[in-house]
N, C-alpha and C positions, 0 to 999 in steps of 0.2 A: 152786548149790555155788558159794562163793566165788570169786572173781579171784585168781588168784595175783600173787604182787608183780611178777613179771615179763612176765604178760599187762598189769597196770597200769601201769607202765613203758613198753609199747607203745603201748600207750591215750596216754599222757602224750605221748608225742614223735611219734609221727604222727597222731594224731584230733583236733590241733588245736582240745585244750579250751581256751577263754578263758584266759591265764592269771591266776591266783589263783581258777579255778574248779574245782570238783573234782565227779566225779562221782557219781552216785547210789549206783552201785557200793562204789564206797571210802568212802562216806559209811557204807555198810552193814556194810564189812570193820572201821570203828573203833566198831560197835557204835552207831550215831548213826540217827538218823530224820529223814530232810528235812522232813517234814511237824510235827514237834515242836521242830525248832530255836528257841532263842528270838530273838525280833528286836532288841533290845536287851540287850545287854550291859554293867553296869556294874563299872569295877572300882576297888577302893580300894588304891593301889599303894603297900603301906604295908612299911617295915623297910630302905628303902635305906639309913640311917644307920649304922644297927645290923650290916648286912651290912658295911658300908664301916668300923667299926670293931673288927669280928671278925678282919679281916684288916690294920688297923694303917694303913689308907688314910684320907685326909680325908673331911669328908660329902661335897664337893663329887665324890669319886671315886664314891661309891654312886647319887650321884643320874644321872650319866653311865652308869655301867651300867643302871639302872634306864631309861634312854632310850633303851637299844639294846632293851629287852622290849619297850616301847610300842610301837616298830615290829615286833617281833616279831607282838606281838598283832592289830596290826591287819591282816599278813598271815593269821593263822590265823582271823579274823573274816572276812577274806574269802573264806578257804578252806574255811570251811565254812557260810557262809551266813549268817552274823549281819548285820541290817541296820543297826544301828546302836552305836557302842563309845565310853561314855563315861567318863572317867577323872578322878579326883579328883586332881588336878596342884597347885593352892596354893587352901587354905580360910583363910577370913576371919579365922580364930585364930593363921596360920602367921607374921604379921607378928612374933611373939614369941618366934620364930628367932633366932640369933644374928645382928647385923648381918651377917656376913663372908656368911653362907650365906643369905642373903634377897637381900642383893646379889647373888651369884652367879647365883642364879636368877632376878631380876630382868632383868641384863644380859646374862648369856649362855647359861643355862639353855634358859630358854623361849624365846629366839629362836632358839637353836641347834635344838631341836626342832622348830618350826616351817621352820627351812631344812632341815633334812634329809628332812621332810614334803614342800616345794618340790622339794626335788632329785628325788626317786624320784617323784613327778609327772611332772617331765619326764624323766626318763630311759625311761620307762614309755608316753609320750605317744610315744617315738622308734617301741617296738614297738606302737603302735596300740590299748595298752589303757588307757593314763593311771592306770596305779598301780590297778587295776581299777575305776577312774570315781571315785576315792574324793573325797569329800567335808570339807574341816575347818569347825568353828565352835568359838568359844569363849563360855562364860556365866560370867556372873558381874560381880562391879563392876567396870571397866574403868578408872573416873576417875581413879583414884590411881595407876595404873599406868605405868611409864617411856612416855614419847612414842615411841621408837625401836620400842619393843613394839608399842603399840596399831599404830603402821604393819605391822609384820610379821603383825598380827592380821588388820587391814583385808584387806593384801593377800593373803594365803590366803583369806581369806573372800568373797570378789568374782572372786578367781582358779577357784576351785574351786564356787560357787555350783550350776553348773547340770549337776555332775556326777552319776551317778544310783547310783553302787555304794556302798560300805561309809561310812557318814557317822561321821566321829571327832570327838569331843566333847569339848573340855580343858574342865574346869571349874578356873576361874583366878578367886582369890579371890572364892572361891562358898563358901556356907555355906547350907543347909537353911534357916535361921531368918530368914537377910537375904533369902531369895526368899518365905518365905512374906512378910517385912514389906513388902518393895518391893510385891508383887502387890495387899497389902489397902491401901495407901496410894494406889493408882491406881486401885482399887475407890471407896474413901473418895470420893476427890477426884470420880469418875464422879457418886456418889451427890450428894456436894454439889452438884455444878452441874446436878444434875437430869437428866444424860444415861441412868442409868440407876433403879430405884428399888429399896429395901432388899428385896423381894420378890425382886428379878430375882437375888440374889446365890445363887449354886449351885456344884456342884461343879466343872462345865463352863465357868463363867464363870471360874473360879480357876484353870482350867487356861490358861484365854487367857492369862493376865496374868501367870505365871510363866516363869524365864528358859528355860523348854524347850519354849514355846508352839509354836517355828518347826521341830522334829524331827517326821517322820514317826512316827516310836512314842518319845513323850516321856515315856512310865513303861516302866523297866529291868523283864524279865522275871526277868534273872538279875543277884544283886550278888555279886560275888569278892573277899574283903578277903584279902588275903596276909598274911603273918609272926605267924600265930596269934593276935590280937586279935581279941575278940569283940562287936564295937560299931560302927556306922557312921558316926559321928565326925561329925554334924551334915552327912551329903551328902543329899542330893536327900530330905529329910523328907518331905514331901506324894507324889513319887512312886515312893517306895520302897513306899506303902502294902499293898501284896501284892504284892510282888518275893519269889523266893526266895533264900535267902543261901546261899554256899559259903565257908566260913571254908579257908583253905589254910593250913597250919604252915612254911610258909617265906617267906623274906622275898623281897620282891619282884625283885630281882634273879636270885633262883633259879629264876622261876619258866618252865615251858617248856612245849613243845607239849603235852606227856601229861600236864601239869596241866591247861590247858584243855581237852583233850577228856574228862580225868574229871569235870571240872565239868559238862561239856554233859551228859556219860551221867547224872551224878547228875539233874542239871534235866528229863531226860526221863523217870526212873523216878517222878517227883513227880507228885501228884496237885493241881491249882489249883484249889480250890473257890472262891475269893472271897466267901468266907463263906457259901457256899450247902452243899448237901450233896451228893454223888455216891455212889451206891451201887454 
């Protein structure tokens, strides 16, 4: 019989489960099977600007509201046992947005996002759980990012590199085509230099040259896109080959825990065949 809410509260208060870790009983109450949990959830956080526009607010206010939801998603993933959360923070095409918005994102928003992440790590280190042991990485072309943002990224990655909890990955100045092109150039250079032969090129080799090569689980099991748009917008084109998709008809700042749990339930009901056949 499912545990009552009062018993669950008792367990949380007195059974000393690590912060951010949920019991199997609680997972079952939410209709989730621990063994079917996706290892890597990718999110395309779409709709920040439209959310703000509907409310007569600036695009910057929409992005700030979205930043809070990203923090919530980190908590949800830690709570439900997801290992990797990747977020499409800024695409290679987003440079075409209004200059004021791009400047805000590059000089304030992303540094603030990293600062908040590091602050929460420091806060949870105090209670000896290090924000669920979270780790942070940034993928994408960092060459033309502001120096202060590069420094913040390097500090976050170096500080959290040994953490073993949720791995939060921000895709910043990233594009799926860019990723495949840069991997292709590296492989072509190795062929040219005689390091490898043309016949050595295969799926596994390409995997080792993509931006996601350092992730324990580089290929998303589940992609969630908000705002009702039904496309992947050049995100992880190679890595999403066999991912399950979930499109949510809400702007990203409106996404809540119930939406996330519903996406996990939907994922767990699907049969993943990877091109094969299951009876």
